[in-house]
Structures are given as C-alpha cells and as structure tokens.
C-alpha positions in Angstrom: 126.7 131.8 125.6 129.4 130.1 128.1 128.9 130.7 131.9 131.8 133.1 132.0 130.4 135.0 129.2 126.8 135.0 130.8 128.3 136.5 134.1 129.9 139.4 132.2 126.7 140.0 130.4 124.9 139.9 133.7 127.4 142.6 135.0 127.1 144.7 131.9 123.4 144.7 132.1 123.3 145.7 135.7 125.7 148.5 134.8 123.5 149.6 132.0 120.4 149.6 133.8 121.7 151.5 136.5 123.4 154.3 134.5 120.2 154.5 132.7 118.5 155.0 135.8 120.9 157.9 136.8 119.9 159.6 133.3 116.4 159.1 134.1 116.6 161.1 137.1 117.2 164.0 134.9 114.0 163.3 133.2 111.9 164.0 136.6 111.5 167.6 136.2 110.5 167.9 140.0 113.9 166.1 140.9 111.8 163.6 142.5 112.7 160.1 143.8 113.1 158.3 140.5 115.9 155.7 140.9 117.6 153.1 139.1 115.5 149.9 138.9 118.6 147.6 139.6 120.1 147.6 143.1 117.5 149.4 145.0 114.2 148.9 146.6 111.1 150.4 145.3 110.6 154.1 146.2 108.0 155.3 148.4 104.7 156.3 147.0 103.6 160.1 147.1 101.0 161.0 149.6 97.7 162.0 148.4 95.6 164.9 149.5 92.1 165.7 149.2 90.6 168.6 147.4 88.4 170.8 149.0 87.4 173.4 146.6 84.4 172.9 144.1 85.1 174.2 140.8 83.8 174.4 137.0 85.8 172.7 134.2 89.0 174.8 133.2 89.5 175.5 129.5 93.0 177.4 128.6 94.1 178.0 125.1 97.6 179.8 124.8 100.0 181.5 127.1 98.1 184.7 127.2 94.9 183.0 128.2 96.9 181.0 130.8 98.3 184.2 132.4 94.9 186.0 132.2 93.2 183.0 133.9 95.8 182.6 136.5 95.3 186.3 137.6 91.5 185.8 137.6 91.5 182.6 139.6 94.4 183.7 141.9 96.6 180.8 141.1 100.0 181.4 142.4 103.3 181.6 140.1 104.2 183.3 137.1 104.8 180.5 134.5 108.6 180.3 134.9 110.4 177.0 135.4 111.4 178.4 139.0 107.8 179.6 139.8 105.2 177.7 137.8 101.4 178.3 138.0 99.9 176.0 140.2 96.3 174.7 139.9 95.8 172.9 143.3 93.1 171.3 145.3 90.1 171.6 142.9 87.2 169.5 142.8 86.0 169.3 139.4 83.0 167.0 138.4 81.8 167.3 134.7 78.6 165.1 135.6 78.7 163.3 132.4 78.5 166.4 130.2 80.6 166.9 127.4 84.2 168.3 127.7 87.2 167.7 129.9 87.5 168.5 133.6 90.8 170.5 132.6 91.8 171.2 129.0 94.9 173.2 128.3 96.5 173.7 124.9 99.2 175.7 122.9 101.4 176.8 126.0 105.0 176.8 126.7 104.6 178.0 130.2 105.3 176.0 133.3 102.4 174.7 135.2 101.5 172.3 138.0 98.1 170.6 138.3 98.1 169.0 141.7 95.9 167.3 144.4 92.6 167.6 142.5 89.7 165.4 142.3 88.7 165.2 138.6 85.7 163.1 137.5 82.6 162.9 135.2 84.3 163.6 131.9 83.0 160.3 130.6 81.8 160.9 127.1 83.7 159.8 124.1 87.2 161.0 124.3 86.7 163.3 127.0 89.3 163.2 129.7 90.0 164.1 133.4 93.0 166.2 132.0 93.7 166.9 128.4 96.9 168.8 127.2 97.3 169.5 123.8 100.6 171.1 122.4 101.8 171.8 125.9 105.4 171.5 127.4 107.0 171.9 130.8 103.8 170.6 133.1 103.4 168.4 135.8 100.5 166.7 137.1 101.0 165.5 140.4 98.9 163.7 143.3 95.7 164.0 141.5 92.5 161.4 142.0 90.7 160.8 138.6 87.9 158.3 138.4 84.6 157.8 136.1 86.3 159.6 133.1 86.7 158.4 129.6 90.5 159.0 129.5 92.3 159.5 132.9 95.0 161.7 131.3 95.6 162.4 127.6 98.8 164.3 126.2 98.7 164.9 122.6 101.7 166.7 120.7 103.0 167.3 124.5 106.4 167.1 125.7 108.3 166.9 128.9 105.5 166.5 131.2 105.5 164.8 134.5 102.6 162.4 135.5 103.3 161.5 138.9 101.5 159.9 141.9 98.0 160.0 140.3 95.3 157.6 141.4 93.1 156.5 138.5 90.1 154.0 139.2 87.0 153.3 137.3 87.9 155.1 134.2 86.7 153.8 130.7 90.1 154.2 129.1 93.9 154.9 129.8 96.6 157.6 130.5 97.1 158.2 126.9 100.5 159.8 125.2 99.7 160.5 121.7 102.6 161.8 119.6 104.2 163.0 122.7 107.9 162.7 123.5 110.2 162.9 126.6 107.7 162.5 129.1 107.8 160.9 132.5 105.1 158.6 134.0 105.9 157.5 137.3 104.5 156.2 140.6 100.7 156.3 139.4 98.2 153.8 140.6 95.6 152.8 137.8 93.5 149.9 139.0 90.3 148.7 137.6 90.0 150.8 134.6 89.5 149.7 131.0 93.1 150.3 130.1 96.2 151.2 131.9 99.0 153.3 130.2 99.0 153.9 126.3 101.9 155.4 124.3 101.2 155.8 120.4 103.6 157.3 118.2 105.4 158.7 121.4 109.1 158.3 121.8 112.0 158.7 124.5 109.7 158.5 127.5 109.9 157.0 130.8 107.3 154.8 132.2 108.3 153.7 135.7 107.1 152.4 139.2 103.4 152.3 138.1 101.0 150.0 139.7 98.6 148.6 136.8 96.2 146.1 138.3 92.7 144.6 137.3 92.5 146.7 134.2 90.0 145.2 131.5 92.5 145.0 128.5 96.1 145.6 129.4 98.5 147.3 131.9 101.1 149.2 129.6 100.5 149.2 125.7 103.3 150.8 123.3 102.2 151.2 119.7 104.6 152.8 117.0 106.5 154.1 119.8 110.4 154.1 120.0 113.3 154.1 122.6 111.1 154.3 125.8 112.0 152.9 128.9 109.5 150.8 130.7 110.9 149.8 134.3 109.7 148.8 137.9 105.9 148.6 136.8 103.5 146.2 138.1 101.0 144.9 135.5 98.6 142.4 137.1 95.2 140.4 136.6 94.4 142.0 133.1 92.2 139.5 130.9 94.7 140.4 127.8 98.0 141.7 128.3 100.6 142.7 131.0 102.7 144.7 128.7 102.3 144.9 124.9 104.7 146.2 122.2 102.9 146.8 118.8 105.2 147.8 115.9 107.4 149.6 118.6 111.4 149.4 118.4 114.3 149.9 120.5 112.5 150.1 124.0 113.7 148.7 127.1 111.6 146.8 129.6 113.1 145.8 132.7 112.3 144.9 136.3 108.3 144.7 135.6 106.2 142.3 137.1 103.2 141.0 134.9 101.4 138.4 136.9 98.2 136.8 136.3 97.4 138.1 132.8 96.4 136.2 129.7 99.9 137.0 128.2 102.9 138.5 130.3 104.8 140.3 127.7 103.5 140.5 124.1 105.7 141.7 121.2 104.1 142.3 117.8 106.3 143.2 114.8 108.5 144.8 117.2 112.3 144.9 116.8 115.5 145.4 118.9 113.8 145.7 122.1 115.6 144.6 125.4 113.6 142.7 127.8 115.4 141.9 131.0 115.0 141.2 134.7 111.3 141.2 134.5 109.0 138.7 136.6 106.5 136.8 134.5 104.6 134.9 136.8 101.3 132.8 136.5 100.4 134.1 133.2 98.4 132.1 130.6 101.2 132.8 128.2 104.4 134.1 129.8 105.8 135.4 126.5 105.1 135.9 122.8 107.5 137.7 120.4 106.9 138.5 116.7 110.0 140.7 115.4 113.9 140.7 115.1 116.8 141.4 117.2 114.7 141.3 120.3 116.7 140.4 123.5 115.0 138.4 126.0 117.6 137.6 128.9 117.6 137.1 132.8 113.8 137.1 133.4 112.0 134.9 135.9 109.4 132.7 134.2 107.1 130.8 136.4 106.5 128.0 133.8 110.3 127.2 133.4 111.0 123.7 134.6 114.6 123.6 134.1 117.4 123.1 136.8 120.3 124.9 138.3 122.9 122.3 139.0 125.7 124.9 140.0 123.5 126.9 142.2 124.2 130.3 140.4 120.4 131.2 140.2 120.3 130.8 136.6 118.5 127.7 134.8 121.0 125.5 133.0 118.8 125.6 129.8 117.2 128.4 127.9 113.5 129.0 128.3 111.7 129.0 125.1 108.6 130.5 124.2 106.6 131.4 121.1 109.1 133.4 118.9 112.1 133.7 121.2 113.9 132.4 124.3 115.6 133.6 127.3 119.2 132.0 127.6 119.5 132.7 131.4 116.0 132.2 133.1 116.1 133.3 136.7 115.5 130.4 139.2 114.4 132.9 141.9 112.4 136.4 141.9 114.7 139.1 141.2 113.4 141.1 144.1 115.5 142.8 146.7 115.1 141.0 149.9 112.2 142.2 151.8 112.2 143.2 155.6 110.0 141.2 157.8 110.7 143.7 160.5 112.5 147.0 159.8 115.7 147.3 162.0 115.0 149.3 165.1 117.4 151.1 167.5 119.3 149.0 170.2 120.6 149.7 173.6 123.0 147.4 175.7 124.5 147.8 179.0 128.2 148.5 178.7 130.3 145.2 179.1 128.0 143.0 177.2 128.3 141.3 173.7 126.2 142.7 171.2 123.6 140.5 169.2 120.6 141.5 167.0 118.9 139.2 164.4 117.5 140.8 161.6 114.8 139.4 159.9 113.6 139.1 156.2 110.8 137.5 154.5 112.1 134.2 153.1 110.0 131.9 150.6 111.0 129.2 148.3 111.4 131.9 145.5 113.5 134.3 147.6 116.8 134.6 145.9 119.8 133.6 148.3 121.5 136.8 149.7 124.3 138.0 151.9 124.1 140.5 154.6 126.7 143.1 155.3 127.6 145.7 158.0 129.4 148.9 157.3 131.3 149.0 160.4 133.6 146.0 160.0 136.0 146.9 162.9 133.6 146.6 165.7 130.7 144.2 164.1 130.5 141.3 162.2 127.8 139.2 160.4 127.1 136.1 162.4 124.9 133.1 161.9 121.4 133.4 160.8 121.4 137.1 159.8 122.6 138.2 163.3 124.8 141.3 163.9 127.2 140.8 166.6 129.9 143.0 168.1 133.5 141.7 167.8 134.4 143.1 171.3 132.5 144.3 174.4 132.1 148.0 173.2 133.0 151.0 174.9 130.0 153.5 176.0 128.9 155.5 173.1 126.6 155.6 170.1 127.1 153.3 166.9 125.4 154.1 163.8 124.9 151.1 161.7 124.2 150.6 157.9 123.1 147.0 156.9 122.6 145.6 153.2 121.3 142.7 152.2 122.3 141.7 148.6 120.9 138.7 146.8 122.9 136.6 144.1 121.3 138.9 141.3 122.7 142.2 142.8 119.3 143.6 144.1 119.7 144.8 147.6 117.7 146.0 150.5 119.3 148.5 153.0 118.6 149.6 156.5 119.8 151.6 159.4 119.7 151.6 163.3 121.5 153.0 166.2 123.2 150.9 168.7 123.7 152.7 172.3 126.1 151.4 174.5 125.4 152.9 178.1 126.6 152.3 181.6 123.9 152.4 184.1 125.6 149.8 186.6 126.7 151.5 189.9 130.3 150.1 191.2 130.5 147.0 193.2 131.5 147.9 196.9 132.2 145.6 200.0 130.0 146.1 203.1 132.3 146.0 206.3 130.6 145.1 209.6 129.5 147.7 212.1 131.7 148.3 214.9 131.1 148.8 218.5 133.9 149.5 221.0 134.5 151.0 224.4 136.4 154.4 224.4 139.9 154.0 224.8 140.1 150.4 224.0 142.5 150.8 221.1 142.5 151.5 217.4 140.0 150.1 214.9 140.1 150.0 211.1 137.7 150.0 208.2 138.5 148.6 204.9 136.5 149.0 201.6 137.1 147.4 198.4 135.3 149.3 195.2 135.6 147.9 191.5 133.5 149.0 188.2 134.1 148.7 184.5 134.7 152.3 184.5 137.2 154.4 186.3 135.7 155.4 189.7 136.2 158.0 192.4 135.3 157.9 196.0 134.6 160.2 199.0 134.6 159.1 202.8 132.0 160.9 204.9 131.8 161.1 208.8 128.3 162.0 209.5 127.6 163.7 206.2 131.1 165.7 206.2 133.8 164.8 203.9 136.8 163.3 205.3 138.9 162.3 202.5 138.8 161.4 198.7 140.5 159.8 195.9 140.3 157.6 192.8 139.3 159.0 189.5 142.0 157.0 187.3 141.4 153.5 188.3 138.8 150.9 188.1 139.5 149.2 191.4 140.1 150.8 194.6 141.0 149.1 198.2 140.7 151.9 200.7 141.4 151.5 204.5 141.2 154.0 207.5 142.0 154.0 211.1 139.3 155.4 213.3 140.4 158.2 215.9 139.6 157.5 219.4 136.4 159.6 220.1 133.9 160.5 222.8 131.2 157.9 223.3 128.4 158.1 220.9 127.3 156.8 217.5 129.4 157.7 214.3 128.3 157.0 210.6 131.3 156.3 208.4 130.0 156.5 204.8 131.9 155.6 201.5 130.5 157.0 198.3 131.9 155.4 195.2 131.2 156.9 191.8 132.0 156.0 188.2 132.7 158.4 185.5 129.0 158.1 184.1 127.6 159.2 187.4 126.4 155.7 188.7 126.8 156.0 192.5 127.4 153.0 195.1 127.1 153.8 198.9 128.0 151.8 202.0 127.8 153.1 205.7 129.5 151.6 208.6 128.0 152.5 211.8 130.7 152.9 214.7 129.3 152.7 218.4 131.6 154.2 220.9 130.7 153.0 224.5 131.6 154.9 227.6 134.2 153.1 230.2 132.1 151.2 232.8 131.6 152.8 236.2 133.6 150.0 238.1 136.4 150.7 236.0 136.5 154.3 236.6 135.7 154.0 240.5 138.2 151.3 241.1 141.5 153.2 241.6 139.4 155.5 244.1 138.1 152.4 245.8 141.5 151.0 246.2 142.8 154.4 247.5 140.2 154.8 249.7 140.6 151.3 251.4 144.3 151.8 251.8 143.6 155.1 253.5 140.8 153.6 255.8 143.3 150.5 256.7 146.1 152.8 257.3 143.9 154.9 259.6 142.9 151.6 261.5 146.4 150.6 261.8 147.4 154.0 263.1 144.2 154.1 265.7 145.3 150.7 266.6 149.1 151.5 267.4 148.0 154.6 269.1 145.6 152.9 271.6 148.4 150.4 272.3 150.8 153.0 273.1 148.4 154.9 275.3 147.4 151.7 277.4 150.8 150.8 277.9 
C-alpha cells in the first residue's frame, strides 16, 4: 500500500470506529457512558456499593412468577422499560450448595440486579447470576466471587452487564446462544477465565479489565459480528483474546500484554483487528483463516524503523499466518495527564503562563496541544498556555486538547480568573506648617491605576470635593484657605472601579501670629505718645520758667 493510501485508510478506519462507537451507545440500554474507542480517553468506572441485606437464593420462572415474587419481596418496579423491577443490595451466599445465587428464566419483563454480593455457587455449572431465555435485563455493580460461572446467559438477549467486580471464580462471564448483549466496564481479575461468547452474535464487549486469569481474557467461539473494543487482557498463561471459528468480528483498541499469545485466531475469517496493543506476549499474534485484516496495531516485538517519522513502521510486521502493513511505532493511547489542569488566578496587567504536564515515555506518541480560545490565548513552548495580551478583568473558561499523531486525544478544562486587587498609586505630598495669614499654600496629588479611578478629598473626615471615574490618571491640586490656628487633616481617597482604595493624608498645621508681631504697633504707638508727652512737658516747663 502506498503511504498516501495508508493515510486514507487510517482516516477511514478512525471514522468507521467512531461511527461504530456511536451505534454502540444505543446498545447500552441504560444510556450509560459507552463511548467510541478512538479519539477519547477511557470512560470512568462505576462506583461500587456494598450489599447489606442477607438473602436466600432467588429462583424465578416466567413473568407471572416474577410479578408475584416482586410483590412478595417488596421489590420496586412494575417490569416495564420505564420502571423495571429492581433487585438491589442483597447478600446471597450459596455456601457451596447446589444451585445458583440468582436464577431467572423465561421472562420478557425488564429488571435490574444491582449492588449485590453473590458468592458460594461453586459447584459444577452453578453461577452467581444465571439468566435463561431472558430479555431486557441489567446486571450492574455487583460483586461476584467464589462461584463456578460468574454470570451465565443462555438464550438471553439485550442484556446489559456493567460495572461488576469478579474475582476468584472458577469459570467466566459466559454468553451462550445469546445475541445483542453489552458487556462493559467489568473487572474480572484472578479467575479461571474472563469473558466467553459461544454461538453469540452482535454483542459488544467493551472497556473490561481482565487480568491474571488462568486461561484467557476474552474468548469468542462460533460467534459472529461482535465488537470487542477497549478491553485490557493481561497476564494470562494462555491467551489475551481468542477467536475460535468466529467470523466478521471487530477487535479494536484492546491491550493484550504479558500473555502466552496476545491475539489468537483459529479458523476464523473476515475479522478486523486494528489499533490494538500487543505488548510483551510470548507470541504477539497467530492467525488461521482467510480475509482477516490486521492493521495499525502496536507490536512490542516489531524491530522496524520509521524513516519519515509518521509513527508507522516502514516495513510490515509479520507473524504466523498474517502481517500488519502499518505497525505502530508508539502506543496508540491518548496522552495521559501527569497533573490534571487546575483553575488559575492572575493579577490584572500580567501576562498569563500555565504549563500543562503530561506523562511522557519513549513509547508516548508525539502530540499537539490546542486551546479553544484562539483570540486571547496561544500554545507556547513546552505545553505552555499563554495569553496573547494582558487580559481584561474577568473569567475565562478554557478547553485544551492534546491529540497525538494517531488521532487519540485527551481533553481538559480549567478556569482562568483575572482579578484586580491592586490599589491605585498615589503620591504623598509633605505635611505643611505655616503661620496664619502668611499667604496661600497648595497641595498637589498625582493618582494612577490600570483601571479607571475616582477620588474624594476630605477635610477632617468631611468631603470637600470629588471627581474622576472616567480616567486612569488624575493630577489634582487644591489651594488651602486661610484658617484659624490649629491642625487640619486633608485626606485624598483614590478608588478604582474594583473597589481597591489608596489613601494619603497631608497634615496642615496653622500657627498663630507671634506675640511680638501683634504688640509691635501698639508699642510703637505708645512710644510715640510717651515721647510726645515728654516733649510737651519739656516745652511747657521752659515756657513757665521763662
């Protein structure tokens, strides 16, 4: 295949799986968090609750018996799609006796079994939950351990098996002759087997964790048109995923690691195996059948090169029975956060810089980071989000996406708050001391801020004048009135539009006129009068003596 054709095939494959994922969402009868396996991160696992009501085993046969049992037990619901019967928070321990913890057969009513602890059904083919000839049920959030089969569906359809925890069971979650079912977000670790489909078609097995099981993670036998995506199958002595005489299935975005074989096809035809991770298995792949397409998978034992740096090996990866023409050089996982983005706060007038951190190893695929607000923000060096300009005061919700060269993406959101907590700048004129009547004195203030400001001038706490509100810089002068002797406080209060205040006070001391200055005219006048009197007396005496 030419490189250009290969790129087209990648795009078509991504579109196909994306559309497939959208269709799968409809299959989840609960409207849950099923997502396309490409272009998104793994969905969040459900929260488990602990059962707290001991109960004997449950056996129901037929709709009428279900209705009567629900009435007797006080189970909520009426069996309709909108209001299913609910069996919730029961603790059932078979204690090794014959029979299942819960056995329901021959019903068409809607029901849910949730948050139960089911154990001890460990003889022969006993199961924690056994459904036969049943439709429209949901098995959600249960804990099942020390059973033979974990969950067994026989001739049962449109069943949702979700968020169950299964450990130390002898066999598997088994679907036999059961179609259009959804097995999603279950954790099956440390059992004999994982998930087994036998003669079961058109079902979805998605986002399950299947670790350290004795034989296999997922096994399809005589099963067609199933979708197996986003599962993790690790550390099984035999197989990660097996297709035995099973045709037209899709295996995508699964991780099979540390198994004897990663993916094993035996007399199986027309299956599509893409975007899987086959890591550190004894044999990464084995294929017997015709028309099977292996493409765009990661193989840890691939030793080829990537001269043009497009993320795909230059030569095919071959393995027994088939080959992958576009082996991946990196893991096809979405970039993973080292630290999730957190909300940020900066002071008005500053440039914003925030470095996002992702986990990076030699197998991490190169990625590009983008931010949704291209007007105010850009992506700088080393995954740093920067503002293009000093931002106005306000709140900026940001959505960032890291997309690797294979189209897998991780997204995150955070809020940037730009706030103004800085008071205006204001000069501090010197205090003034003068003598009453000495002349006129002036006080001058200069005020500035990044935001618009207003001001008030107070004399001993009483407002004299005010102004501003439409400017970021103010120069204000005032001439002091001639006042009686005393101490006066002239206070300038500058406030920006965000309520930040700066205050400066000038103390003006008015001194009284000195005593000598007040008495001097009187002293001069008195002296003149005395001298005049002396002169008059002198002349009068002379006149008298003559």
